[in-house]
N, C-alpha and C positions, 0 to 999 in steps of 0.2 A: 498656864497662861503664856509661858515662854514658847510653846509650840505654836499657838495662835499668832503670837507676835512675829515669829520666824516665817511661818507658812502662810499666814493670813487666816482669818476666821472661817471662811467658807471651806478651804481645804482641810483645816483641822476638824471642822464639824463633820466631815465625811467619814471620820474614823474614831473620834473621841467623844465620850459623854461622861459627865461627872454628876453624880447624884449625892447631895449632902443629906444625912439622916440625923435630924435633931434628936439629941438624947441618947444616941447609940454610942456605946463605948467601943474601943478598939476590939475587933473580932467578936462583937456581940456584948450582951449585957447592957445595963443601964436602964433608964426610964423610957427610952424611945423604942421605936419599932426594931425588931431584930429578925423578922421573917420576911423573905422576899420570894416566896413560892416554894422554897425547899421543904417546908413543913405544913403549908396551908392546904387543907383538904380541897380537892377539886381544881387546884391551880397549876397542875403539872404542865400542861401544854399551852397555857394562856399567857401570851406575852405582856399583857397588862398587869398580871399578878405574879409573874414568875420571871425573875431577872435572867435566868439561864435560857428560857424560851425566847425572851426578847433578844438576847445576844445571838442565839441560833438563827432567828428570823432575819436579823440584820446581816449576818454573814452569808446565809444561804439564799435569801430572797431580796437583799438590798433594801429592806425596810428598816430605817433607823428607829431605835426605841423612843417612845414617847413617855408620858407619865407612867410610873410604876407604883402600884398599890402595895404598900408594906404594912405589916401588922405586928403586934406583940401578942403572943399567945400565952395564956395563963390557964392552969388547970387542965381539964380534959378538952383540949383544942377549942377553947373559947377565945375569940378575939377580944382582947382588952382595949386595943387601940388600933385604929386604921388611919394610915396617912397616904395621901396621894403625892408622891415625890415627883417634883419637877426637875428637869435638867438644869444644872447650874450654868448660868451664862455670864 
């Protein structure tokens, strides 16, 4: 929030996004979602399901990330939990 206070919200929003993930522990684990496209089948190039693809699209095409769908995978690639993460404001 210090960046927004110094630069103004509009300027800060041009290059900063923060997504809070309820239940996720530091570096993964916990009861919350821990997959943001890196292990989700079929999510490789989808910016709504893959945080890396969202970042790439922002840098290369100027389209800022919107909501990101995150999941918790258990067993043989079965989604146990799906969350639509919104940007923190």
